[in-house]
C-alpha positions, -999 to +999 in steps of 0.1 A: -458+646+682-494+639+673-516+637+642-522+675+642-484+681+640-482+657+611-510+674+593-493+707+597-460+694+583-478+678+553-499+709+546-468+731+548-451+710+521-482+709+499-483+671+496-507+649+479-534+632+500-520+598+496-486+609+510-503+626+539-522+594+546-489+575+548-477+600+574-509+596+595-506+558+595-471+561+609-482+587+634-507+562+649-479+536+653-457+563+669-484+569+695-486+531+703-449+523+707-423+535+732-387+547+727-362+519+726-351+504+759-315+493+758-321+469+787-346+447+768-344+457+731-318+433+715-310+457+687-303+486+711-285+466+737-250+477+725-258+515+725-275+531+755-305+550+742-300+576+769-272+590+747-298+600+721-314+635+727-350+628+716-365+658+735-355+686+711-379+705+688-381+695+652-361+719+630-378+727+596-358+757+583-333+785+591-314+813+574-283+792+571-267+782+539-247+751+531-209+754+529-196+763+494-169+736+496-183+701+492-176+668+475-190+683+443-159+705+440-138+674+433-157+666+401-150+685+370-185+680+355-221+691+361-236+671+389-272+666+401-271+681+436-299+684+462-292+705+493-309+701+527-301+727+554-317+726+588-347+705+579-355+723+546-347+715+510-330+747+498-325+739+462-320+712+436-296+715+407-303+690+378-282+693+346-303+697+315-288+666+299-300+644+328-334+659+328-337+652+290-329+615+297-358+614+322-337+615+354-356+631+383-340+648+413-367+667+431-385+673+464-404+643+478-434+667+482-435+678+446-470+671+433-456+663+399-442+630+413-469+622+439-479+589+422-443+575+422-437+587+458-470+572+469-461+538+455-427+537+473-425+558+504-425+540+538-431+506+521-397+494+533-398+509+567-432+516+582-445+494+610-479+505+598-477+481+568-485+445+570-451+434+557-432+452+585-452+446+616-420+435+633-401+467+627-414+491+653-384+511+662-399+545+672-369+564+658-378+551+623-415+556+627-409+592+638-392+599+604-420+580+586-445+604+601-428+637+604-399+640+579-394+676+570-371+676+540-372+649+514-354+642+481-366+619+453-340+604+429-355+585+400-335+569+371-356+555+343-351+522+326-318+516+307-302+549+319-268+547+334-254+578+352-217+585+347-214+608+377-230+604+412-261+622+424-251+642+455-275+649+484-261+673+509-274+674+545-261+703+565-270+711+601-265+744+620-294+745+644-299+725+676-329+702+678-342+673+658-336+670+620-356+646+599-342+642+564-355+615+540-343+602+507-361+580+482-341+564+454-359+545+426-340+528+398-361+512+370-348+480+352-313+481+338-306+515+353-274+523+371-265+551+395-244+561+425-260+583+451-238+600+476-252+616+508-228+641+524-235+649+561-218+681+575-225+705+603-213+735+622-202+731+658-233+732+680-212+738+711-230+727+743-263+723+725-276+689+713-284+680+677-301+648+666-303+638+630-329+610+625-326+599+588-343+573+566-333+563+531-352+539+509-337+524+478-355+504+451-335+486+424-355+472+396-345+440+377-309+441+366-305+476+380-275+486+401-273+513+429-244+522+451-255+543+481-225+561+498-232+579+531-204+601+545-207+611+581-185+642+585-203+658+615-187+680+641-185+665+676-219+674+691-241+657+665-260+624+672-270+606+641-295+577+637-300+563+602-318+535+584-305+530+548-326+502+534-327+487+499-350+463+481-331+443+455-349+430+424-340+401+401-303+401+391-300+436+406-274+450+429-275+473+459-243+484+477-247+505+508-214+521+519-210+538+553-181+562+559-181+575+594-156+600+609-176+626+628-204+628+653-208+621+690-231+591+687-236+575+653-259+545+649-263+532+613-285+505+599-275+496+563-300+469+553-308+450+521-337+427+513-329+403+485-364+396+473-357+381+438-334+355+423-299+366+414-299+397+436-266+409+451-256+432+479-221+442+492-225+464+523-192+480+533-180+505+559-151+525+571-151+542+605-125+560+626-134+569+661-117+593+684-120+607+719-156+605+732-172+591+700-195+561+699-202+544+666-227+516+662-228+497+628-257+473+623-258+459+587-286+435+581-291+414+550-322+393+544-319+365+519-356+360+509-352+347+474-330+318+461-295+321+445-287+355+458-253+368+470-241+391+498-207+401+512-205+424+542-172+440+551-167+467+577-134+480+590-127+506+617-100+522+638-101+537+673-081+559+695-086+577+728-116+569+749-139+559+721-163+530+715-174+511+684-200+484+679-205+461+650-236+440+651-240+424+617-268+400+609-275+378+578-309+361+576-313+332+552-350+321+549-361+286+542-368+294+505-333+310+498-316+279+484-283+285+467-275+315+489-238+326+490-230+350+519-201+362+539-198+387+567-166+402+583-156+430+606-120+441+614-111+467+639-077+483+646-072+498+681-045+525+679-042+535+716-052+524+751-086+534+763-106+525+732-131+496+731-145+477+701-173+451+703-182+429+674-211+404+670-214+390+635-241+363+633-262+343+609-298+331+611-300+302+586-332+283+579-320+266+547-293+239+543-283+244+507-262+275+510-226+287+514-220+310+544-193+324+565-187+351+591-159+364+613-144+393+632-110+404+645-100+432+668-063+440+675-035+465+676-008+475+651+015+446+645+048+455+661+066+432+636+051+450+606+061+483+622+096+472+629+099+458+593+091+492+578+113+511+602+142+487+596+141+497+560+145+534+567+108+545+568+102+570+597+079+557+624+050+582+617+051+573+580+052+536+588+021+539+610+003+558+582+012+531+557-001+503+580-034+521+588-042+532+553-033+498+540-057+483+565-086+500+548-075+494+513-099+465+504-129+484+516-120+515+497-116+494+466-153+487+467-163+524+466-149+535+432-161+571+436-130+593+433-144+623+450-153+602+481-120+582+481-100+614+484-121+626+514-119+593+531-081+591+527-077+626+541-098+617+571-078+585+578-045+603+574-057+631+598-065+605+624-031+589+620-014+623+624-032+628+657-022+594+672-004+598+705+027+577+697+034+573+735+001+555+738+003+534+706-008+499+712+012+471+696+004+434+694+040+423+704+060+446+727+091+424+725+109+421+692+135+395+685+156+414+659+176+383+649+144+364+642+129+392+621+161+398+601 
């Protein structure tokens, strides 16, 4: 990719000059940095970069259509829906009642919103800006420079949305896909944005989805960003989902990962004003051959802000998951309250889970905690349920679904809850009971009874 490629992308989308200039600034950085090296890059040490197919052509359109069945079918009400298929924004459906209230769901390249987009886009991500000279991950800079399909979601001041805004990202073509979403909530606004990722089976061909989402929550605003990864097996997915949290505002990134070959997600939040809150959460279920890497990062920059990170996952077969959580508390962030936890359930032999929750604290006047636990199904709990007449398969299902209960409680989006529960139950139904791992193979029945 070079500057001429970027100019062609921008011209094809009919963008304003200021948006094009942001692309060109990122393109210069792209030319100066190398792809991540897992041997020396601390943030890539857990996932070999050689798994990521960065050599494919950029996809910016096809004849395909998105599937008719989606999360929207679970809501009996008009929804704002934007649909991206193979690197192109196909259409946007915005109910008239939302448009009358000033809600915007539109293309990032729409000249009508160029001023707002220019104020926001790449300001949280680009290594070309002074504030983010340290963030020079080439996979992020690539999207900054060459994103092909973008969606803008803007909710004006004092407007609260009853139903989620749905952004659909569907992939059918091999190559590199570069979707981007910009969410902007003015003061006292409230909204949930759901990003649904789906694909057709690419077979032996490789697909890379390199995605960036920026979220701005104004003072006392609240945004929940729910990202559902429901890919087929041959898709590799890199994503940065980053929010800037204003005074007394709240940003909750939620990652729900069930499909894909390699999925590496970075839900991040910058608490830049007093009273900000963020509650990153995640559910992931890995199966044979899958590699999931979760890297939540919370930066406490302002005083008296709160964060609570909770990710839970399950594994079976020869799968691998990584949790690398980081909470940074700067020297000015007095009164910070933060906690960070990861729990992983290994269902069968052959799976591996690595967890590294850590804190960087430069201020003494705070309350902080962190922890992780990885284990198998408790044989005593399983015996307890079976002893009361519950069949083994149903008992396993109860244990696993109950394991995720406290994370699912945070979502509060019914159409997403149903999909997640169906995915968890599907994984449980595929568990090879002959390989089921238990924490205690010897049961003293007299002791239990």
